[in-house]
C-alpha positions as CSV (number, residue, x, y, z in Angstrom):
1,X,0.2,-15.6,-9.8
2,X,1.6,-13.1,-7.3
3,X,5.2,-13.9,-8.1
4,X,4.4,-13.1,-11.7
5,X,2.6,-9.9,-10.6
6,X,-0.8,-11.0,-12.0
7,X,-2.6,-9.2,-9.2
8,X,-6.0,-9.0,-10.9
9,X,-6.0,-12.8,-11.6
10,X,-4.9,-13.5,-8.0
11,X,-7.6,-11.2,-6.6
12,X,-10.3,-12.9,-8.8
13,X,-9.0,-16.3,-7.7
14,X,-9.2,-15.3,-4.0
15,X,-12.7,-14.0,-4.4
16,X,-13.8,-17.0,-6.3
17,X,-12.6,-19.4,-3.6
18,X,-13.4,-17.1,-0.7
19,X,-9.8,-16.6,0.3
20,X,-8.3,-13.7,2.1
21,X,-7.7,-11.0,-0.5
22,X,-5.5,-9.0,1.8
23,X,-2.5,-11.1,0.8
24,X,-3.0,-9.9,-2.8
25,X,-3.3,-6.3,-1.6
26,X,-0.1,-6.6,0.4
27,X,1.9,-7.9,-2.5
28,X,0.5,-5.2,-4.8
29,X,1.5,-2.6,-2.2
30,X,5.1,-4.0,-2.2
31,X,5.0,-3.7,-6.0
32,X,4.0,0.0,-5.8
33,X,6.7,0.6,-3.2
34,X,9.3,-0.7,-5.7
35,X,7.9,1.5,-8.5
36,X,8.1,4.6,-6.3
37,X,11.7,4.1,-5.4
38,X,14.0,6.9,-6.5
39,X,16.3,4.6,-8.4
40,X,13.6,2.7,-10.3
41,X,13.7,3.4,-14.1
42,X,10.9,5.8,-14.8
43,X,10.7,9.2,-16.4
44,X,7.0,10.2,-16.1
45,X,6.0,12.0,-12.9
46,X,2.3,11.5,-13.8
47,X,3.0,7.8,-13.5
48,X,4.4,8.4,-10.0
49,X,1.2,10.2,-9.0
50,X,-0.9,7.3,-10.2
51,X,1.3,4.8,-8.4
52,X,1.1,6.8,-5.2
53,X,-2.6,7.1,-5.4
54,X,-3.0,3.4,-6.0
55,X,-0.7,2.7,-3.1
56,X,-2.9,4.8,-0.7
57,X,-6.1,3.1,-2.0
58,X,-4.6,-0.3,-1.4
59,X,-3.4,0.7,2.1
60,X,-7.0,1.6,2.9
61,X,-8.0,-2.0,2.1
62,X,-5.5,-3.6,4.4
63,X,-6.4,-4.2,8.1
64,X,-3.0,-5.4,9.2
65,X,-1.9,-2.2,10.9
66,X,1.7,-3.3,11.4
67,X,2.1,-4.0,7.7
68,X,0.5,-0.6,6.8
69,X,2.8,1.4,9.1
70,X,5.8,-0.5,7.9
71,X,4.9,0.1,4.3
72,X,4.5,3.8,5.0
73,X,7.8,4.1,6.7
74,X,9.8,2.0,4.2
75,X,8.4,3.6,1.0
76,X,11.1,5.8,-0.5
77,X,10.4,8.5,-3.1
78,X,12.2,11.6,-4.2
79,X,9.1,13.7,-3.4
80,X,9.3,14.7,0.3
81,X,5.6,15.7,0.2
82,X,4.6,12.2,-0.7
83,X,6.8,10.8,2.1
84,X,5.2,13.1,4.6
85,X,1.8,12.1,3.3
86,X,2.6,8.5,4.0
87,X,3.8,9.2,7.5
88,X,0.7,11.2,8.2
89,X,-1.4,8.4,6.8
90,X,0.3,5.9,9.1
91,X,-0.2,8.3,12.1
92,X,-3.9,8.7,11.3
93,X,-4.4,4.9,11.1
94,X,-2.7,4.4,14.4
95,X,-4.8,7.1,16.0
96,X,-8.0,5.6,14.6
97,X,-6.9,2.2,15.9
98,X,-6.3,3.6,19.4
99,X,-9.7,5.3,19.4
100,X,-11.4,2.0,18.5
101,X,-9.5,0.1,21.3
102,X,-10.5,2.7,23.8
103,X,-14.1,2.5,22.8
104,X,-14.2,-1.2,23.4
């Protein structure tokens, strides 16, 4: 299902059989990373805004900090503001993780 990008079906399947949904979220993040690339064929900037928003929402659902940071670093877009927002997001997640570790 994931190879065919049927993410909703894969997520429903994971919930139904109590599997880890994070794998589905990671694959969906990779898909949005591809859609945001400068050389992908798109012409609508409102679509980019939606893809970027969805990407951030999915990153919030992923606990694998290494994956999140790597996705933020590797996502390319023509909008420098979005790239800075992703780097800031990764930095914030790292800071929160450090605070949690210190509080243990």
